[in-house]
Short mmCIF file of the C-alpha atoms (twelve columns), coordinates in Angstrom:
data_MODEL
# 
_entry.id   MODEL 
# 
loop_
_atom_site.group_PDB 
_atom_site.id 
_atom_site.type_symbol 
_atom_site.label_atom_id 
_atom_site.label_alt_id 
_atom_site.label_comp_id 
_atom_site.label_asym_id 
_atom_site.label_seq_id 
_atom_site.Cartn_x 
_atom_site.Cartn_y 
_atom_site.Cartn_z 
_atom_site.pdbx_PDB_model_num 
ATOM 1   C CA . MET A 1   98.455  17.400  87.955 1 
ATOM 2   C CA . ALA A 2   100.645 16.277  85.132 1 
ATOM 3   C CA . VAL A 3   103.548 18.288  83.811 1 
ATOM 4   C CA . SER A 4   105.135 17.698  80.442 1 
ATOM 5   C CA . VAL A 5   108.880 17.787  80.623 1 
ATOM 6   C CA . GLY A 6   111.334 17.640  77.763 1 
ATOM 7   C CA . GLY A 7   110.711 16.906  74.180 1 
ATOM 8   C CA . GLY A 8   112.062 20.190  72.957 1 
ATOM 9   C CA . GLN A 9   109.236 20.682  70.512 1 
ATOM 10  C CA . GLU A 10  106.322 22.792  71.748 1 
ATOM 11  C CA . THR A 11  102.884 21.785  70.412 1 
ATOM 12  C CA . PRO A 12  99.592  23.419  71.280 1 
ATOM 13  C CA . MET A 13  97.514  21.681  73.975 1 
ATOM 14  C CA . SER A 14  94.353  20.104  72.551 1 
ATOM 15  C CA . ASP A 15  92.837  18.880  75.836 1 
ATOM 16  C CA . ILE A 16  89.629  20.439  77.140 1 
ATOM 17  C CA . ASN A 17  89.656  21.867  80.631 1 
ATOM 18  C CA . THR A 18  86.631  20.226  82.280 1 
ATOM 19  C CA . THR A 19  87.034  21.852  85.694 1 
ATOM 20  C CA . PRO A 20  84.709  24.825  84.946 1 
ATOM 21  C CA . LEU A 21  82.111  22.442  83.474 1 
ATOM 22  C CA . VAL A 22  82.140  20.289  86.602 1 
ATOM 23  C CA . ASP A 23  81.851  23.395  88.793 1 
ATOM 24  C CA . VAL A 24  78.812  24.640  86.871 1 
ATOM 25  C CA . MET A 25  77.142  21.216  86.980 1 
ATOM 26  C CA . LEU A 26  77.633  20.945  90.749 1 
ATOM 27  C CA . VAL A 27  76.122  24.398  91.286 1 
ATOM 28  C CA . LEU A 28  73.116  23.479  89.118 1 
ATOM 29  C CA . LEU A 29  72.675  20.217  91.023 1 
ATOM 30  C CA . ILE A 30  72.616  22.064  94.341 1 
ATOM 31  C CA . ILE A 31  70.126  24.624  92.987 1 
ATOM 32  C CA . PHE A 32  67.768  21.882  91.782 1 
ATOM 33  C CA . LEU A 33  68.084  19.951  95.036 1 
ATOM 34  C CA . ILE A 34  66.898  23.037  96.872 1 
ATOM 35  C CA . ALA A 35  64.316  24.291  94.355 1 
ATOM 36  C CA . VAL A 36  62.400  21.072  93.587 1 
ATOM 37  C CA . PRO A 37  61.079  20.363  97.119 1 
ATOM 38  C CA . VAL A 38  59.958  23.986  97.445 1 
ATOM 39  C CA . ALA A 39  58.134  23.835  94.095 1 
ATOM 40  C CA . ILE A 40  56.396  20.574  94.995 1 
ATOM 41  C CA . GLN A 41  55.135  21.973  98.296 1 
ATOM 42  C CA . THR A 42  53.670  25.050  96.622 1 
ATOM 43  C CA . ILE A 43  51.945  22.973  93.916 1 
ATOM 44  C CA . GLU A 44  50.255  20.739  96.494 1 
ATOM 45  C CA . LYS A 45  48.711  23.776  98.188 1 
ATOM 46  C CA . LEU A 46  47.169  25.026  94.941 1 
ATOM 47  C CA . LYS A 47  43.378  25.342  95.129 1 
ATOM 48  C CA . LEU A 48  41.409  25.435  91.910 1 
ATOM 49  C CA . PRO A 49  38.286  27.594  91.718 1 
ATOM 50  C CA . ILE A 50  34.877  25.963  91.677 1 
ATOM 51  C CA . ILE A 51  32.903  27.190  88.707 1 
ATOM 52  C CA . ALA A 52  29.143  26.961  88.636 1 
ATOM 53  C CA . SER A 53  28.141  25.007  85.576 1 
ATOM 54  C CA . SER A 54  25.328  26.174  83.369 1 
ATOM 55  C CA . GLU A 55  23.152  24.190  81.039 1 
ATOM 56  C CA . SER A 56  24.697  23.992  77.597 1 
ATOM 57  C CA . LYS A 57  22.667  24.975  74.583 1 
ATOM 58  C CA . ASP A 58  23.304  21.872  72.533 1 
ATOM 59  C CA . LYS A 59  22.221  21.658  68.959 1 
ATOM 60  C CA . VAL A 60  19.681  18.987  68.222 1 
ATOM 61  C CA . GLU A 61  21.987  17.677  65.509 1 
ATOM 62  C CA . ASN A 62  24.865  16.877  67.880 1 
ATOM 63  C CA . LEU A 63  25.732  13.209  67.862 1 
ATOM 64  C CA . LEU A 64  25.908  11.609  71.301 1 
ATOM 65  C CA . LEU A 65  28.014  8.486   71.772 1 
ATOM 66  C CA . THR A 66  28.443  6.354   74.867 1 
ATOM 67  C CA . VAL A 67  31.602  4.249   74.969 1 
ATOM 68  C CA . SER A 68  31.809  1.337   77.374 1 
ATOM 69  C CA . SER A 69  33.204  -2.167  77.502 1 
ATOM 70  C CA . THR A 70  32.049  -5.546  78.663 1 
ATOM 71  C CA . ASP A 71  32.541  -6.649  82.243 1 
ATOM 72  C CA . GLY A 72  34.707  -9.555  83.404 1 
ATOM 73  C CA . ALA A 73  32.021  -12.074 82.412 1 
ATOM 74  C CA . GLY A 74  31.538  -10.578 78.939 1 
ATOM 75  C CA . ARG A 75  28.190  -8.902  79.690 1 
ATOM 76  C CA . SER A 76  27.363  -5.541  78.081 1 
ATOM 77  C CA . ALA A 77  25.761  -2.553  79.761 1 
ATOM 78  C CA . GLY A 78  22.026  -3.062  80.133 1 
ATOM 79  C CA . GLU A 79  22.278  -6.832  80.499 1 
ATOM 80  C CA . PRO A 80  21.304  -8.363  83.848 1 
ATOM 81  C CA . GLY A 81  24.277  -8.787  86.173 1 
ATOM 82  C CA . TYR A 82  26.483  -6.235  84.394 1 
ATOM 83  C CA . GLU A 83  29.266  -5.276  86.828 1 
ATOM 84  C CA . GLY A 84  30.765  -2.315  84.980 1 
ATOM 85  C CA . ALA A 85  33.353  -1.747  82.293 1 
ATOM 86  C CA . THR A 86  36.679  -3.508  82.598 1 
ATOM 87  C CA . ARG A 87  40.028  -2.622  81.137 1 
ATOM 88  C CA . TYR A 88  40.306  -5.829  79.103 1 
ATOM 89  C CA . GLY A 89  36.662  -6.038  77.959 1 
ATOM 90  C CA . GLN A 90  35.363  -5.713  74.428 1 
ATOM 91  C CA . CYS A 91  34.477  -2.200  73.259 1 
ATOM 92  C CA . ARG A 92  30.814  -1.230  73.152 1 
ATOM 93  C CA . ILE A 93  29.640  1.944   71.397 1 
ATOM 94  C CA . TYR A 94  26.071  3.239   71.683 1 
ATOM 95  C CA . PHE A 95  24.843  5.558   68.897 1 
ATOM 96  C CA . ASN A 96  22.793  8.433   70.353 1 
ATOM 97  C CA . ASN A 97  23.327  6.751   73.742 1 
ATOM 98  C CA . ILE A 98  20.806  4.022   72.872 1 
ATOM 99  C CA . THR A 99  21.617  1.865   69.846 1 
ATOM 100 C CA . PRO A 100 24.644  -0.465  70.116 1 
ATOM 101 C CA . VAL A 101 26.777  -0.319  66.957 1 
ATOM 102 C CA . THR A 102 29.980  -1.817  65.634 1 
ATOM 103 C CA . SER A 103 32.822  0.334   64.328 1 
ATOM 104 C CA . VAL A 104 31.676  -0.096  60.729 1 
ATOM 105 C CA . GLU A 105 28.050  0.687   61.598 1 
ATOM 106 C CA . LEU A 106 29.178  3.755   63.565 1 
ATOM 107 C CA . ARG A 107 31.103  5.073   60.590 1 
ATOM 108 C CA . GLU A 108 28.197  4.445   58.170 1 
ATOM 109 C CA . GLN A 109 25.449  5.853   60.417 1 
ATOM 110 C CA . ALA A 110 27.510  8.902   61.395 1 
ATOM 111 C CA . PHE A 111 28.237  9.640   57.725 1 
ATOM 112 C CA . LYS A 112 24.569  9.248   56.705 1 
ATOM 113 C CA . ARG A 113 23.484  11.516  59.571 1 
ATOM 114 C CA . LEU A 114 26.040  14.209  58.747 1 
ATOM 115 C CA . ASP A 115 25.278  13.984  55.024 1 
ATOM 116 C CA . ALA A 116 21.543  14.507  55.691 1 
ATOM 117 C CA . ILE A 117 22.289  17.559  57.868 1 
ATOM 118 C CA . VAL A 118 24.613  19.068  55.254 1 
ATOM 119 C CA . LYS A 119 22.017  18.582  52.486 1 
ATOM 120 C CA . ARG A 120 19.239  20.043  54.645 1 
ATOM 121 C CA . GLU A 121 21.314  23.144  55.447 1 
ATOM 122 C CA . GLY A 122 22.093  23.824  51.784 1 
ATOM 123 C CA . GLY A 123 25.461  22.152  51.267 1 
ATOM 124 C CA . PRO A 124 28.980  22.581  52.626 1 
ATOM 125 C CA . GLU A 125 29.157  26.225  51.540 1 
ATOM 126 C CA . ALA A 126 26.186  27.167  53.741 1 
ATOM 127 C CA . LEU A 127 27.766  25.430  56.740 1 
ATOM 128 C CA . ARG A 128 31.067  27.128  56.026 1 
ATOM 129 C CA . ASP A 129 29.316  30.498  56.181 1 
ATOM 130 C CA . ASN A 130 27.539  29.586  59.435 1 
ATOM 131 C CA . PRO A 131 29.847  27.349  61.520 1 
ATOM 132 C CA . ASP A 132 27.383  27.267  64.449 1 
ATOM 133 C CA . LYS A 133 25.228  24.869  62.423 1 
ATOM 134 C CA . VAL A 134 28.028  22.318  62.064 1 
ATOM 135 C CA . PRO A 135 27.120  19.366  64.307 1 
ATOM 136 C CA . GLN A 136 29.524  18.076  66.917 1 
ATOM 137 C CA . VAL A 137 30.147  14.681  68.470 1 
ATOM 138 C CA . HIS A 138 29.883  14.368  72.244 1 
ATOM 139 C CA . ILE A 139 31.403  11.230  73.728 1 
ATOM 140 C CA . ARG A 140 30.493  9.955   77.174 1 
ATOM 141 C CA . GLY A 141 33.022  7.317   78.181 1 
ATOM 142 C CA . ASP A 142 33.005  5.074   81.216 1 
ATOM 143 C CA . VAL A 143 35.883  5.828   83.577 1 
ATOM 144 C CA . ASN A 144 37.143  2.235   83.297 1 
ATOM 145 C CA . VAL A 145 36.826  1.871   79.537 1 
ATOM 146 C CA . PRO A 146 40.143  1.289   77.740 1 
ATOM 147 C CA . TRP A 147 41.489  4.209   75.730 1 
ATOM 148 C CA . ARG A 148 41.525  2.084   72.580 1 
ATOM 149 C CA . CYS A 149 37.712  2.051   72.641 1 
ATOM 150 C CA . VAL A 150 37.434  5.831   72.940 1 
ATOM 151 C CA . ALA A 151 40.153  6.384   70.328 1 
ATOM 152 C CA . GLY A 152 38.349  4.029   67.928 1 
ATOM 153 C CA . ALA A 153 35.107  5.983   68.321 1 
ATOM 154 C CA . ILE A 154 36.920  9.282   67.728 1 
ATOM 155 C CA . TYR A 155 38.618  7.884   64.628 1 
ATOM 156 C CA . ASN A 156 35.371  6.579   63.132 1 
ATOM 157 C CA . VAL A 157 33.409  9.817   63.580 1 
ATOM 158 C CA . GLN A 158 36.265  11.928  62.237 1 
ATOM 159 C CA . ILE A 159 36.527  9.659   59.186 1 
ATOM 160 C CA . SER A 160 32.773  10.205  58.760 1 
ATOM 161 C CA . GLY A 161 33.378  13.953  58.484 1 
ATOM 162 C CA . TYR A 162 32.614  15.390  61.927 1 
ATOM 163 C CA . PRO A 163 35.187  18.125  62.593 1 
ATOM 164 C CA . THR A 164 34.615  18.558  66.346 1 
ATOM 165 C CA . VAL A 165 34.693  15.840  68.977 1 
ATOM 166 C CA . GLY A 166 34.188  16.628  72.653 1 
ATOM 167 C CA . PHE A 167 33.813  14.716  75.887 1 
ATOM 168 C CA . ILE A 168 31.002  14.752  78.426 1 
ATOM 169 C CA . SER A 169 31.874  14.352  82.085 1 
ATOM 170 C CA . ASN A 170 30.109  14.740  85.381 1 
ATOM 171 C CA . PRO A 171 31.208  17.752  87.393 1 
ATOM 172 C CA . VAL A 172 32.688  16.755  90.721 1 
ATOM 173 C CA . ASP A 173 32.650  19.027  93.738 1 
ATOM 174 C CA . PRO A 174 36.223  18.962  95.121 1 
ATOM 175 C CA . ASN A 175 34.917  19.786  98.606 1 
ATOM 176 C CA . ALA A 176 32.570  16.802  98.737 1 
# 
């Protein structure tokens, strides 16, 4: 401790007393050191319920996209010797899960398809009154496909006017 002696002139002390701050921080540190391992153990024991899946009632107008990438040798899905999507492969998008398209072709075909549906239903006002008739985009992406490929597909269909984009996955039984 330091003591000020002399000077004759008394001035107010402008120093901050940090002792209570240090005490509080040490108590919080001890609490977190005790609480974190307990929380981690309880999270690991969490069991999620298994929900029986039912067949979805998809609209015929829903647009289905498959997003993949080339393998290490540059082969696309469907070509002989294809070994599966790789992280550094080129993006491949399949319109309605069949026709391979580029980003520009995806945007154009998706717009034409949506425009035809809107005209057939009676215009945007009719779809606004009945939102169940608005088509959606369902994307099925390979587990190894880079995110940039999936994000590019999402961007192109949203630019084309599709308001809802969803993902298709295979249900996995956690007990298997």
